Every structure is written in structure tokens, then in C-alpha cells.
All heavy atoms as TSV, in Angstrom:
chain	resi	resn	atom	element	x	y	z
A	1	MET	N	N	-80.095	-26.086	-16.004
A	1	MET	CA	C	-80.725	-24.825	-15.679
A	1	MET	C	C	-81.059	-24.068	-16.943
A	1	MET	O	O	-80.333	-24.101	-17.910
A	1	MET	CB	C	-79.745	-23.967	-14.864
A	1	MET	CG	C	-79.639	-24.318	-13.430
A	1	MET	SD	S	-78.873	-22.965	-12.563
A	1	MET	CE	C	-78.043	-23.833	-11.291
A	2	THR	N	N	-82.152	-23.332	-16.914
A	2	THR	CA	C	-82.541	-22.506	-18.051
A	2	THR	C	C	-81.847	-21.150	-17.936
A	2	THR	O	O	-81.376	-20.770	-16.885
A	2	THR	CB	C	-84.064	-22.306	-18.043
A	2	THR	OG1	O	-84.417	-21.579	-16.883
A	2	THR	CG2	C	-84.810	-23.633	-18.037
A	3	PRO	N	N	-81.777	-20.426	-19.043
A	3	PRO	CA	C	-81.132	-19.131	-19.017
A	3	PRO	C	C	-81.743	-18.169	-17.979
A	3	PRO	O	O	-81.027	-17.405	-17.370
A	3	PRO	CB	C	-81.330	-18.604	-20.456
A	3	PRO	CG	C	-81.477	-19.820	-21.260
A	3	PRO	CD	C	-82.148	-20.822	-20.367
A	4	SER	N	N	-83.028	-18.232	-17.758
A	4	SER	CA	C	-83.656	-17.304	-16.793
A	4	SER	C	C	-83.196	-17.646	-15.384
A	4	SER	O	O	-82.991	-16.742	-14.569
A	4	SER	CB	C	-85.163	-17.344	-16.898
A	4	SER	OG	O	-85.632	-18.647	-16.652
A	5	ILE	N	N	-83.032	-18.903	-15.070
A	5	ILE	CA	C	-82.538	-19.304	-13.748
A	5	ILE	C	C	-81.099	-18.850	-13.596
A	5	ILE	O	O	-80.689	-18.350	-12.540
A	5	ILE	CB	C	-82.677	-20.839	-13.547
A	5	ILE	CG1	C	-84.121	-21.243	-13.561
A	5	ILE	CG2	C	-81.982	-21.272	-12.279
A	5	ILE	CD1	C	-84.949	-20.732	-12.428
A	6	ASN	N	N	-80.294	-19.008	-14.624
A	6	ASN	CA	C	-78.898	-18.533	-14.574
A	6	ASN	C	C	-78.829	-17.040	-14.342
A	6	ASN	O	O	-77.981	-16.560	-13.595
A	6	ASN	CB	C	-78.162	-18.933	-15.854
A	6	ASN	CG	C	-77.880	-20.404	-15.925
A	6	ASN	OD1	O	-77.830	-21.098	-14.916
A	6	ASN	ND2	N	-77.748	-20.913	-17.126
A	7	SER	N	N	-79.649	-16.303	-15.060
A	7	SER	CA	C	-79.680	-14.845	-14.884
A	7	SER	C	C	-80.080	-14.439	-13.490
A	7	SER	O	O	-79.458	-13.570	-12.873
A	7	SER	CB	C	-80.654	-14.230	-15.893
A	7	SER	OG	O	-80.260	-14.478	-17.194
A	8	LEU	N	N	-81.057	-15.086	-12.931
A	8	LEU	CA	C	-81.522	-14.796	-11.590
A	8	LEU	C	C	-80.423	-15.119	-10.590
A	8	LEU	O	O	-80.183	-14.369	-9.638
A	8	LEU	CB	C	-82.792	-15.585	-11.270
A	8	LEU	CG	C	-83.474	-15.258	-9.963
A	8	LEU	CD1	C	-83.837	-13.784	-9.860
A	8	LEU	CD2	C	-84.731	-16.108	-9.796
A	9	HIS	N	N	-79.748	-16.225	-10.809
A	9	HIS	CA	C	-78.642	-16.587	-9.915
A	9	HIS	C	C	-77.554	-15.538	-9.934
A	9	HIS	O	O	-77.025	-15.130	-8.924
A	9	HIS	CB	C	-78.082	-17.946	-10.295
A	9	HIS	CG	C	-76.877	-18.331	-9.496
A	9	HIS	ND1	N	-76.952	-18.667	-8.162
A	9	HIS	CD2	C	-75.581	-18.394	-9.819
A	9	HIS	CE1	C	-75.718	-18.942	-7.721
A	9	HIS	NE2	N	-74.864	-18.778	-8.707
A	10	LYS	N	N	-77.195	-15.070	-11.161
A	10	LYS	CA	C	-76.176	-14.028	-11.279
A	10	LYS	C	C	-76.559	-12.758	-10.549
A	10	LYS	O	O	-75.760	-12.133	-9.880
A	10	LYS	CB	C	-75.931	-13.719	-12.751
A	10	LYS	CG	C	-74.887	-12.635	-12.957
A	10	LYS	CD	C	-74.656	-12.332	-14.434
A	10	LYS	CE	C	-73.639	-11.230	-14.566
A	10	LYS	NZ	N	-73.398	-10.864	-15.964
A	11	ILE	N	N	-77.837	-12.411	-10.643
A	11	ILE	CA	C	-78.331	-11.189	-9.975
A	11	ILE	C	C	-78.265	-11.344	-8.463
A	11	ILE	O	O	-77.761	-10.475	-7.730
A	11	ILE	CB	C	-79.762	-10.893	-10.426
A	11	ILE	CG1	C	-79.761	-10.427	-11.865
A	11	ILE	CG2	C	-80.429	-9.847	-9.519
A	11	ILE	CD1	C	-81.143	-10.363	-12.501
A	12	LEU	N	N	-78.783	-12.462	-7.938
A	12	LEU	CA	C	-78.940	-12.607	-6.501
A	12	LEU	C	C	-77.725	-13.064	-5.749
A	12	LEU	O	O	-77.660	-12.976	-4.533
A	12	LEU	CB	C	-80.107	-13.523	-6.219
A	12	LEU	CG	C	-81.479	-13.018	-6.682
A	12	LEU	CD1	C	-82.546	-14.035	-6.412
A	12	LEU	CD2	C	-81.803	-11.689	-6.061
A	13	LYS	N	N	-76.688	-13.576	-6.485
A	13	LYS	CA	C	-75.513	-14.057	-5.755
A	13	LYS	C	C	-74.666	-12.934	-5.218
A	13	LYS	O	O	-73.858	-13.110	-4.331
A	13	LYS	CB	C	-74.697	-14.962	-6.654
A	13	LYS	CG	C	-73.889	-14.270	-7.701
A	13	LYS	CD	C	-73.032	-15.256	-8.482
A	13	LYS	CE	C	-72.160	-14.534	-9.474
A	13	LYS	NZ	N	-71.284	-15.419	-10.211
A	14	ASP	N	N	-74.874	-11.690	-5.690
A	14	ASP	CA	C	-74.080	-10.545	-5.267
A	14	ASP	C	C	-74.783	-9.780	-4.139
A	14	ASP	O	O	-75.966	-9.432	-4.257
A	14	ASP	CB	C	-73.831	-9.613	-6.460
A	14	ASP	CG	C	-72.979	-8.450	-6.067
A	14	ASP	OD1	O	-71.750	-8.633	-5.998
A	14	ASP	OD2	O	-73.527	-7.367	-5.824
A	15	GLN	N	N	-74.053	-9.535	-3.084
A	15	GLN	CA	C	-74.628	-8.848	-1.914
A	15	GLN	C	C	-75.109	-7.416	-2.249
A	15	GLN	O	O	-76.156	-7.005	-1.772
A	15	GLN	CB	C	-73.575	-8.778	-0.811
A	15	GLN	CG	C	-74.075	-8.113	0.448
A	15	GLN	CD	C	-73.002	-8.107	1.545
A	15	GLN	OE1	O	-71.925	-8.605	1.391
A	15	GLN	NE2	N	-73.343	-7.501	2.665
A	16	THR	N	N	-74.378	-6.711	-3.069
A	16	THR	CA	C	-74.771	-5.338	-3.422
A	16	THR	C	C	-76.110	-5.319	-4.198
A	16	THR	O	O	-76.989	-4.511	-3.867
A	16	THR	CB	C	-73.678	-4.648	-4.266
A	16	THR	OG1	O	-72.485	-4.631	-3.517
A	16	THR	CG2	C	-74.092	-3.221	-4.633
A	17	ARG	N	N	-76.289	-6.244	-5.107
A	17	ARG	CA	C	-77.540	-6.300	-5.853
A	17	ARG	C	C	-78.694	-6.695	-4.948
A	17	ARG	O	O	-79.791	-6.180	-5.075
A	17	ARG	CB	C	-77.398	-7.239	-7.040
A	17	ARG	CG	C	-76.481	-6.674	-8.116
A	17	ARG	CD	C	-76.489	-7.463	-9.393
A	17	ARG	NE	N	-75.731	-8.699	-9.328
A	17	ARG	CZ	C	-74.444	-8.800	-9.519
A	17	ARG	NH1	N	-73.719	-7.718	-9.768
A	17	ARG	NH2	N	-73.830	-9.955	-9.458
A	18	ARG	N	N	-78.444	-7.579	-4.022
A	18	ARG	CA	C	-79.503	-7.962	-3.045
A	18	ARG	C	C	-79.852	-6.735	-2.194
A	18	ARG	O	O	-81.032	-6.478	-1.938
A	18	ARG	CB	C	-79.067	-9.120	-2.169
A	18	ARG	CG	C	-79.016	-10.429	-2.892
A	18	ARG	CD	C	-78.855	-11.629	-1.958
A	18	ARG	NE	N	-77.805	-11.503	-0.996
A	18	ARG	CZ	C	-76.554	-11.967	-1.127
A	18	ARG	NH1	N	-76.216	-12.604	-2.220
A	18	ARG	NH2	N	-75.662	-11.810	-0.150
A	19	LYS	N	N	-78.859	-5.972	-1.796
A	19	LYS	CA	C	-79.120	-4.761	-1.012
A	19	LYS	C	C	-79.935	-3.735	-1.783
A	19	LYS	O	O	-80.818	-3.098	-1.234
A	19	LYS	CB	C	-77.775	-4.106	-0.569
A	19	LYS	CG	C	-77.123	-4.768	0.584
A	19	LYS	CD	C	-75.870	-3.951	0.971
A	19	LYS	CE	C	-75.111	-4.544	2.097
A	19	LYS	NZ	N	-73.934	-3.732	2.429
A	20	ILE	N	N	-79.624	-3.583	-3.074
A	20	ILE	CA	C	-80.369	-2.644	-3.900
A	20	ILE	C	C	-81.836	-3.022	-3.909
A	20	ILE	O	O	-82.724	-2.172	-3.731
A	20	ILE	CB	C	-79.818	-2.594	-5.329
A	20	ILE	CG1	C	-78.442	-1.935	-5.345
A	20	ILE	CG2	C	-80.767	-1.856	-6.283
A	20	ILE	CD1	C	-77.683	-2.057	-6.668
A	21	ILE	N	N	-82.127	-4.304	-4.095
A	21	ILE	CA	C	-83.519	-4.768	-4.132
A	21	ILE	C	C	-84.212	-4.525	-2.794
A	21	ILE	O	O	-85.315	-4.009	-2.742
A	21	ILE	CB	C	-83.570	-6.265	-4.509
A	21	ILE	CG1	C	-83.115	-6.429	-5.955
A	21	ILE	CG2	C	-84.978	-6.839	-4.308
A	21	ILE	CD1	C	-82.858	-7.868	-6.396
A	22	VAL	N	N	-83.529	-4.828	-1.692
A	22	VAL	CA	C	-84.117	-4.667	-0.378
A	22	VAL	C	C	-84.348	-3.171	-0.082
A	22	VAL	O	O	-85.422	-2.777	0.418
A	22	VAL	CB	C	-83.215	-5.307	0.723
A	22	VAL	CG1	C	-83.675	-4.891	2.121
A	22	VAL	CG2	C	-83.198	-6.807	0.577
A	23	ILE	N	N	-83.378	-2.310	-0.384
A	23	ILE	CA	C	-83.530	-0.895	-0.109
A	23	ILE	C	C	-84.662	-0.307	-0.905
A	23	ILE	O	O	-85.497	0.435	-0.377
A	23	ILE	CB	C	-82.198	-0.152	-0.428
A	23	ILE	CG1	C	-81.136	-0.496	0.631
A	23	ILE	CG2	C	-82.390	1.335	-0.493
A	23	ILE	CD1	C	-79.742	-0.056	0.272
A	24	LEU	N	N	-84.767	-0.637	-2.191
A	24	LEU	CA	C	-85.865	-0.106	-2.985
A	24	LEU	C	C	-87.220	-0.638	-2.516
A	24	LEU	O	O	-88.208	0.057	-2.573
A	24	LEU	CB	C	-85.633	-0.399	-4.458
A	24	LEU	CG	C	-84.493	0.382	-5.120
A	24	LEU	CD1	C	-84.279	-0.092	-6.559
A	24	LEU	CD2	C	-84.746	1.884	-5.078
A	25	GLN	N	N	-87.231	-1.883	-2.040
A	25	GLN	CA	C	-88.472	-2.437	-1.512
A	25	GLN	C	C	-88.913	-1.669	-0.233
A	25	GLN	O	O	-90.080	-1.344	-0.084
A	25	GLN	CB	C	-88.275	-3.921	-1.219
A	25	GLN	CG	C	-89.456	-4.585	-0.533
A	25	GLN	CD	C	-90.683	-4.656	-1.430
A	25	GLN	OE1	O	-90.578	-4.803	-2.622
A	25	GLN	NE2	N	-91.850	-4.509	-0.825
A	26	GLU	N	N	-87.957	-1.395	0.614
A	26	GLU	CA	C	-88.249	-0.732	1.901
A	26	GLU	C	C	-88.506	0.764	1.731
A	26	GLU	O	O	-89.411	1.317	2.363
A	26	GLU	CB	C	-87.109	-0.939	2.883
A	26	GLU	CG	C	-86.979	-2.359	3.357
A	26	GLU	CD	C	-85.756	-2.588	4.219
A	26	GLU	OE1	O	-84.925	-1.686	4.401
A	26	GLU	OE2	O	-85.652	-3.719	4.761
A	27	LYS	N	N	-87.701	1.430	0.925
A	27	LYS	CA	C	-87.747	2.907	0.838
A	27	LYS	C	C	-88.610	3.422	-0.280
A	27	LYS	O	O	-88.992	4.574	-0.314
A	27	LYS	CB	C	-86.338	3.482	0.654
A	27	LYS	CG	C	-85.337	3.035	1.675
A	27	LYS	CD	C	-85.420	3.871	2.902
A	27	LYS	CE	C	-84.326	3.458	3.878
A	27	LYS	NZ	N	-84.568	3.896	5.228
A	28	GLY	N	N	-88.885	2.592	-1.278
A	28	GLY	CA	C	-89.596	3.069	-2.476
A	28	GLY	C	C	-88.606	3.656	-3.458
A	28	GLY	O	O	-87.417	3.331	-3.456
A	29	ALA	N	N	-89.119	4.542	-4.282
A	29	ALA	CA	C	-88.275	5.143	-5.372
A	29	ALA	C	C	-87.146	5.989	-4.773
A	29	ALA	O	O	-87.333	6.731	-3.834
A	29	ALA	CB	C	-89.144	6.018	-6.244
A	30	LEU	N	N	-85.947	5.799	-5.329
A	30	LEU	CA	C	-84.779	6.550	-4.890
A	30	LEU	C	C	-83.977	7.028	-6.094
A	30	LEU	O	O	-83.883	6.313	-7.098
A	30	LEU	CB	C	-83.831	5.689	-4.050
A	30	LEU	CG	C	-84.333	5.293	-2.653
A	30	LEU	CD1	C	-83.350	4.305	-2.020
A	30	LEU	CD2	C	-84.508	6.493	-1.770
A	31	GLY	N	N	-83.405	8.198	-5.979
A	31	GLY	CA	C	-82.539	8.713	-7.004
A	31	GLY	C	C	-81.149	8.042	-6.898
A	31	GLY	O	O	-80.853	7.342	-5.929
A	32	TYR	N	N	-80.351	8.261	-7.924
A	32	TYR	CA	C	-79.042	7.625	-8.029
A	32	TYR	C	C	-78.178	7.941	-6.811
A	32	TYR	O	O	-77.637	7.029	-6.180
A	32	TYR	CB	C	-78.368	8.140	-9.304
A	32	TYR	CG	C	-77.074	7.447	-9.646
A	32	TYR	CD1	C	-77.070	6.295	-10.407
A	32	TYR	CD2	C	-75.864	7.958	-9.210
A	32	TYR	CE1	C	-75.874	5.645	-10.732
A	32	TYR	CE2	C	-74.664	7.332	-9.522
A	32	TYR	CZ	C	-74.692	6.183	-10.270
A	32	TYR	OH	O	-73.508	5.556	-10.592
A	33	THR	N	N	-78.108	9.224	-6.441
A	33	THR	CA	C	-77.265	9.620	-5.320
A	33	THR	C	C	-77.808	9.066	-4.006
A	33	THR	O	O	-77.016	8.613	-3.126
A	33	THR	CB	C	-77.191	11.173	-5.240
A	33	THR	OG1	O	-76.711	11.654	-6.489
A	33	THR	CG2	C	-76.250	11.623	-4.151
A	34	GLU	N	N	-79.129	9.060	-3.831
A	34	GLU	CA	C	-79.693	8.483	-2.637
A	34	GLU	C	C	-79.386	7.026	-2.512
A	34	GLU	O	O	-79.095	6.507	-1.421
A	34	GLU	CB	C	-81.220	8.681	-2.628
A	34	GLU	CG	C	-81.690	10.090	-2.588
A	34	GLU	CD	C	-83.184	10.224	-2.853
A	34	GLU	OE1	O	-83.625	9.686	-3.886
A	34	GLU	OE2	O	-83.860	10.840	-2.021
A	35	LEU	N	N	-79.454	6.338	-3.628
A	35	LEU	CA	C	-79.129	4.914	-3.638
A	35	LEU	C	C	-77.675	4.688	-3.255
A	35	LEU	O	O	-77.363	3.784	-2.447
A	35	LEU	CB	C	-79.443	4.313	-5.007
A	35	LEU	CG	C	-79.602	2.807	-5.150
A	35	LEU	CD1	C	-80.538	2.255	-4.109
A	35	LEU	CD2	C	-80.097	2.484	-6.545
A	36	MET	N	N	-76.791	5.492	-3.780
A	36	MET	CA	C	-75.360	5.362	-3.425
A	36	MET	C	C	-75.168	5.562	-1.946
A	36	MET	O	O	-74.399	4.849	-1.295
A	36	MET	CB	C	-74.534	6.410	-4.198
A	36	MET	CG	C	-74.240	6.012	-5.623
A	36	MET	SD	S	-73.107	7.116	-6.435
A	36	MET	CE	C	-71.560	6.628	-5.658
A	37	GLU	N	N	-75.861	6.551	-1.367
A	37	GLU	CA	C	-75.712	6.829	0.070
A	37	GLU	C	C	-76.220	5.670	0.905
A	37	GLU	O	O	-75.556	5.263	1.879
A	37	GLU	CB	C	-76.465	8.098	0.422
A	37	GLU	CG	C	-75.805	9.357	-0.132
A	37	GLU	CD	C	-76.667	10.606	0.019
A	37	GLU	OE1	O	-77.785	10.525	0.592
A	37	GLU	OE2	O	-76.201	11.655	-0.418
A	38	HIS	N	N	-77.369	5.114	0.559
A	38	HIS	CA	C	-77.911	3.977	1.306
A	38	HIS	C	C	-77.009	2.753	1.238
A	38	HIS	O	O	-76.907	1.983	2.175
A	38	HIS	CB	C	-79.316	3.638	0.831
A	38	HIS	CG	C	-80.393	4.574	1.314
A	38	HIS	ND1	N	-80.796	4.643	2.604
A	38	HIS	CD2	C	-81.076	5.521	0.650
A	38	HIS	CE1	C	-81.730	5.568	2.732
A	38	HIS	NE2	N	-81.915	6.115	1.554
A	39	LEU	N	N	-76.391	2.584	0.072
A	39	LEU	CA	C	-75.505	1.441	-0.124
A	39	LEU	C	C	-74.099	1.673	0.431
A	39	LEU	O	O	-73.305	0.749	0.498
A	39	LEU	CB	C	-75.399	1.105	-1.604
A	39	LEU	CG	C	-76.674	0.561	-2.257
A	39	LEU	CD1	C	-76.551	0.591	-3.767
A	39	LEU	CD2	C	-76.961	-0.839	-1.772
A	40	GLU	N	N	-73.811	2.924	0.735
A	40	GLU	CA	C	-72.468	3.345	1.149
A	40	GLU	C	C	-71.428	2.997	0.123
A	40	GLU	O	O	-70.332	2.509	0.425
A	40	GLU	CB	C	-72.128	2.722	2.534
A	40	GLU	CG	C	-73.111	3.157	3.628
A	40	GLU	CD	C	-72.827	2.528	4.993
A	40	GLU	OE1	O	-71.950	1.650	5.078
A	40	GLU	OE2	O	-73.511	2.889	5.930
A	41	ILE	N	N	-71.773	3.260	-1.136
A	41	ILE	CA	C	-70.887	3.064	-2.286
A	41	ILE	C	C	-70.313	4.431	-2.657
A	41	ILE	O	O	-71.061	5.417	-2.735
A	41	ILE	CB	C	-71.632	2.462	-3.468
A	41	ILE	CG1	C	-72.048	1.010	-3.167
A	41	ILE	CG2	C	-70.773	2.499	-4.734
A	41	ILE	CD1	C	-72.866	0.370	-4.275
A	42	THR	N	N	-69.016	4.486	-2.909
A	42	THR	CA	C	-68.402	5.753	-3.310
A	42	THR	C	C	-67.998	5.785	-4.775
A	42	THR	O	O	-67.745	6.857	-5.322
A	42	THR	CB	C	-67.151	6.039	-2.466
A	42	THR	OG1	O	-66.237	4.942	-2.591
A	42	THR	CG2	C	-67.536	6.213	-1.008
A	43	ARG	N	N	-67.976	4.642	-5.450
A	43	ARG	CA	C	-67.582	4.584	-6.853
A	43	ARG	C	C	-68.818	4.406	-7.737
A	43	ARG	O	O	-69.535	3.425	-7.615
A	43	ARG	CB	C	-66.607	3.432	-7.071
A	43	ARG	CG	C	-65.310	3.645	-6.295
A	43	ARG	CD	C	-64.323	2.490	-6.430
A	43	ARG	NE	N	-64.158	2.126	-7.829
A	43	ARG	CZ	C	-63.933	0.872	-8.227
A	43	ARG	NH1	N	-63.878	-0.093	-7.374
A	43	ARG	NH2	N	-63.749	0.609	-9.497
A	44	THR	N	N	-69.014	5.371	-8.614
A	44	THR	CA	C	-70.167	5.308	-9.494
A	44	THR	C	C	-70.127	4.090	-10.424
A	44	THR	O	O	-71.181	3.529	-10.759
A	44	THR	CB	C	-70.305	6.581	-10.347
A	44	THR	OG1	O	-69.102	6.772	-11.109
A	44	THR	CG2	C	-70.554	7.792	-9.476
A	45	GLY	N	N	-68.946	3.664	-10.803
A	45	GLY	CA	C	-68.807	2.496	-11.672
A	45	GLY	C	C	-69.387	1.255	-11.044
A	45	GLY	O	O	-69.996	0.413	-11.721
A	46	THR	N	N	-69.185	1.121	-9.743
A	46	THR	CA	C	-69.706	-0.036	-9.022
A	46	THR	C	C	-71.229	-0.047	-9.068
A	46	THR	O	O	-71.859	-1.073	-9.346
A	46	THR	CB	C	-69.234	-0.034	-7.551
A	46	THR	OG1	O	-67.808	-0.077	-7.559
A	46	THR	CG2	C	-69.789	-1.204	-6.760
A	47	LEU	N	N	-71.831	1.110	-8.793
A	47	LEU	CA	C	-73.292	1.178	-8.801
A	47	LEU	C	C	-73.827	0.984	-10.221
A	47	LEU	O	O	-74.795	0.235	-10.434
A	47	LEU	CB	C	-73.790	2.498	-8.235
A	47	LEU	CG	C	-75.310	2.653	-8.150
A	47	LEU	CD1	C	-75.941	1.506	-7.375
A	47	LEU	CD2	C	-75.688	3.986	-7.549
A	48	ASN	N	N	-73.190	1.609	-11.197
A	48	ASN	CA	C	-73.649	1.486	-12.590
A	48	ASN	C	C	-73.627	0.004	-13.033
A	48	ASN	O	O	-74.580	-0.476	-13.659
A	48	ASN	CB	C	-72.746	2.288	-13.521
A	48	ASN	CG	C	-73.012	3.763	-13.390
A	48	ASN	OD1	O	-74.053	4.205	-12.939
A	48	ASN	ND2	N	-72.008	4.559	-13.757
A	49	TYR	N	N	-72.560	-0.699	-12.708
A	49	TYR	CA	C	-72.449	-2.108	-13.076
A	49	TYR	C	C	-73.612	-2.923	-12.459
A	49	TYR	O	O	-74.258	-3.730	-13.145
A	49	TYR	CB	C	-71.105	-2.692	-12.634
A	49	TYR	CG	C	-71.031	-4.191	-12.810
A	49	TYR	CD1	C	-70.809	-4.723	-14.067
A	49	TYR	CD2	C	-71.212	-5.062	-11.741
A	49	TYR	CE1	C	-70.760	-6.105	-14.257
A	49	TYR	CE2	C	-71.158	-6.427	-11.913
A	49	TYR	CZ	C	-70.936	-6.945	-13.172
A	49	TYR	OH	O	-70.882	-8.302	-13.362
A	50	ASN	N	N	-73.858	-2.695	-11.169
A	50	ASN	CA	C	-74.918	-3.451	-10.482
A	50	ASN	C	C	-76.297	-3.085	-10.976
A	50	ASN	O	O	-77.165	-3.967	-11.114
A	50	ASN	CB	C	-74.776	-3.279	-8.969
A	50	ASN	CG	C	-73.631	-4.093	-8.424
A	50	ASN	OD1	O	-73.636	-5.312	-8.457
A	50	ASN	ND2	N	-72.592	-3.399	-7.955
A	51	LEU	N	N	-76.555	-1.823	-11.287
A	51	LEU	CA	C	-77.835	-1.425	-11.815
A	51	LEU	C	C	-78.060	-2.058	-13.202
A	51	LEU	O	O	-79.135	-2.525	-13.496
A	51	LEU	CB	C	-77.927	0.092	-11.902
A	51	LEU	CG	C	-77.994	0.840	-10.579
A	51	LEU	CD1	C	-77.922	2.355	-10.826
A	51	LEU	CD2	C	-79.218	0.478	-9.776
A	52	LYS	N	N	-77.008	-2.099	-14.015
A	52	LYS	CA	C	-77.108	-2.706	-15.331
A	52	LYS	C	C	-77.362	-4.207	-15.203
A	52	LYS	O	O	-78.180	-4.762	-15.943
A	52	LYS	CB	C	-75.843	-2.454	-16.114
A	52	LYS	CG	C	-75.867	-2.986	-17.520
A	52	LYS	CD	C	-74.602	-2.680	-18.275
A	52	LYS	CE	C	-74.669	-3.272	-19.672
A	52	LYS	NZ	N	-73.448	-2.999	-20.430
A	53	THR	N	N	-76.708	-4.848	-14.269
A	53	THR	CA	C	-76.900	-6.295	-14.071
A	53	THR	C	C	-78.315	-6.612	-13.620
A	53	THR	O	O	-78.874	-7.645	-13.989
A	53	THR	CB	C	-75.878	-6.832	-13.054
A	53	THR	OG1	O	-74.568	-6.527	-13.531
A	53	THR	CG2	C	-75.998	-8.330	-12.899
A	54	LEU	N	N	-78.916	-5.728	-12.815
A	54	LEU	CA	C	-80.294	-5.954	-12.355
A	54	LEU	C	C	-81.280	-5.844	-13.516
A	54	LEU	O	O	-82.370	-6.411	-13.450
A	54	LEU	CB	C	-80.653	-4.982	-11.256
A	54	LEU	CG	C	-80.046	-5.304	-9.910
A	54	LEU	CD1	C	-80.182	-4.135	-8.950
A	54	LEU	CD2	C	-80.655	-6.546	-9.323
A	55	GLY	N	N	-80.905	-5.134	-14.562
A	55	GLY	CA	C	-81.685	-5.098	-15.812
A	55	GLY	C	C	-83.160	-4.802	-15.643
A	55	GLY	O	O	-83.545	-3.784	-15.059
A	56	ASP	N	N	-83.998	-5.704	-16.108
A	56	ASP	CA	C	-85.438	-5.518	-16.120
A	56	ASP	C	C	-86.100	-5.544	-14.749
A	56	ASP	O	O	-87.310	-5.294	-14.625
A	56	ASP	CB	C	-86.116	-6.548	-17.007
A	56	ASP	CG	C	-85.769	-6.351	-18.465
A	56	ASP	OD1	O	-85.413	-5.226	-18.842
A	56	ASP	OD2	O	-85.853	-7.316	-19.239
A	57	LEU	N	N	-85.362	-5.862	-13.687
A	57	LEU	CA	C	-85.948	-5.834	-12.356
A	57	LEU	C	C	-86.142	-4.380	-11.864
A	57	LEU	O	O	-86.911	-4.148	-10.937
A	57	LEU	CB	C	-85.071	-6.584	-11.342
A	57	LEU	CG	C	-84.953	-8.061	-11.537
A	57	LEU	CD1	C	-84.027	-8.667	-10.500
A	57	LEU	CD2	C	-86.339	-8.755	-11.441
A	58	LEU	N	N	-85.433	-3.450	-12.488
A	58	LEU	CA	C	-85.546	-2.045	-12.128
A	58	LEU	C	C	-86.121	-1.228	-13.258
A	58	LEU	O	O	-85.993	-1.596	-14.413
A	58	LEU	CB	C	-84.139	-1.469	-11.829
A	58	LEU	CG	C	-83.341	-2.095	-10.681
A	58	LEU	CD1	C	-82.016	-1.352	-10.523
A	58	LEU	CD2	C	-84.116	-2.048	-9.412
A	59	ALA	N	N	-86.704	-0.108	-12.877
A	59	ALA	CA	C	-87.218	0.842	-13.860
A	59	ALA	C	C	-86.968	2.234	-13.253
A	59	ALA	O	O	-86.550	2.337	-12.087
A	59	ALA	CB	C	-88.677	0.618	-14.133
A	60	LYS	N	N	-87.262	3.242	-14.031
A	60	LYS	CA	C	-87.172	4.610	-13.518
A	60	LYS	C	C	-88.577	5.211	-13.588
A	60	LYS	O	O	-89.295	5.017	-14.572
A	60	LYS	CB	C	-86.194	5.448	-14.331
A	60	LYS	CG	C	-84.763	5.119	-14.084
A	60	LYS	CD	C	-83.872	6.122	-14.799
A	60	LYS	CE	C	-82.408	5.847	-14.513
A	60	LYS	NZ	N	-81.545	6.861	-15.182
A	61	ASP	N	N	-88.942	5.982	-12.561
A	61	ASP	CA	C	-90.227	6.658	-12.593
A	61	ASP	C	C	-90.084	7.955	-13.393
A	61	ASP	O	O	-89.035	8.247	-13.951
A	61	ASP	CB	C	-90.744	6.902	-11.171
A	61	ASP	CG	C	-89.920	7.846	-10.370
A	61	ASP	OD1	O	-88.997	8.544	-10.896
A	61	ASP	OD2	O	-90.189	7.971	-9.135
A	62	ASN	N	N	-91.135	8.764	-13.430
A	62	ASN	CA	C	-91.137	9.998	-14.202
A	62	ASN	C	C	-90.115	11.007	-13.710
A	62	ASN	O	O	-89.724	11.906	-14.482
A	62	ASN	CB	C	-92.524	10.626	-14.194
A	62	ASN	CG	C	-93.537	9.792	-14.916
A	62	ASN	OD1	O	-93.194	9.031	-15.849
A	62	ASN	ND2	N	-94.786	9.907	-14.556
A	63	SER	N	N	-89.684	10.871	-12.467
A	63	SER	CA	C	-88.669	11.794	-11.899
A	63	SER	C	C	-87.251	11.244	-12.089
A	63	SER	O	O	-86.295	11.867	-11.639
A	63	SER	CB	C	-88.938	12.008	-10.418
A	63	SER	OG	O	-90.204	12.552	-10.224
A	64	GLY	N	N	-87.107	10.079	-12.718
A	64	GLY	CA	C	-85.800	9.507	-12.924
A	64	GLY	C	C	-85.285	8.716	-11.737
A	64	GLY	O	O	-84.130	8.361	-11.689
A	65	ARG	N	N	-86.154	8.443	-10.758
A	65	ARG	CA	C	-85.747	7.663	-9.604
A	65	ARG	C	C	-85.941	6.165	-9.889
A	65	ARG	O	O	-86.836	5.797	-10.617
A	65	ARG	CB	C	-86.580	8.069	-8.377
A	65	ARG	CG	C	-86.347	9.494	-7.966
A	65	ARG	CD	C	-87.242	9.927	-6.844
A	65	ARG	NE	N	-88.638	9.756	-7.305
A	65	ARG	CZ	C	-89.690	9.918	-6.507
A	65	ARG	NH1	N	-89.514	10.244	-5.259
A	65	ARG	NH2	N	-90.898	9.758	-6.973
A	66	TYR	N	N	-85.097	5.379	-9.294
A	66	TYR	CA	C	-85.171	3.922	-9.504
A	66	TYR	C	C	-86.282	3.297	-8.682
A	66	TYR	O	O	-86.487	3.640	-7.510
A	66	TYR	CB	C	-83.824	3.272	-9.118
A	66	TYR	CG	C	-82.773	3.613	-10.119
A	66	TYR	CD1	C	-81.920	4.703	-9.885
A	66	TYR	CD2	C	-82.562	2.879	-11.267
A	66	TYR	CE1	C	-80.947	5.040	-10.812
A	66	TYR	CE2	C	-81.612	3.216	-12.200
A	66	TYR	CZ	C	-80.784	4.294	-11.953
A	66	TYR	OH	O	-79.837	4.650	-12.863
A	67	ILE	N	N	-86.992	2.371	-9.287
A	67	ILE	CA	C	-88.058	1.613	-8.642
A	67	ILE	C	C	-87.951	0.152	-9.048
A	67	ILE	O	O	-87.332	-0.182	-10.068
A	67	ILE	CB	C	-89.470	2.165	-8.999
A	67	ILE	CG1	C	-89.664	2.168	-10.538
A	67	ILE	CG2	C	-89.683	3.544	-8.429
A	67	ILE	CD1	C	-91.054	2.561	-10.993
A	68	LEU	N	N	-88.558	-0.729	-8.230
A	68	LEU	CA	C	-88.595	-2.143	-8.620
A	68	LEU	C	C	-89.698	-2.369	-9.602
A	68	LEU	O	O	-90.724	-1.741	-9.615
A	68	LEU	CB	C	-88.870	-2.990	-7.340
A	68	LEU	CG	C	-87.707	-3.104	-6.374
A	68	LEU	CD1	C	-88.156	-3.901	-5.149
A	68	LEU	CD2	C	-86.522	-3.757	-7.021
């Protein structure tokens, strides 16, 4: 496997990261708190870790909301 395939596998093997991708695809841009609510996550560390792992798949718009 190439490094890009390994990275993609790491991203998609986690249910929370898959949910983040699906929610942003369905809802569009969301703020940090909105994303936590949709994911039903209460620990900011959990969300921060998953957002960091998603890396270049996510960006922020001019309002600071997360987008794919």
C-alpha cells in the first residue's frame, strides 16, 4: 500500500470521522459547536483529534465553519 492509501484507511476506519464527512456533506458548512451537537460528542478533545486526523479533507470558510 502507498502512504496515501494508508492515510485514507486511517481516516475512514473510524466511525466518528465517517460521520463528520457525511454530516458536512449533508448539512454544508458547520461551526465547531454545531458539529459537536450533530455528532453528539461532549468532549472537545475527541472532536479536535478527529478534525486533525481528517487533515486536508476539511477546510474552514470565511466564517470559521468547517467545510469539505
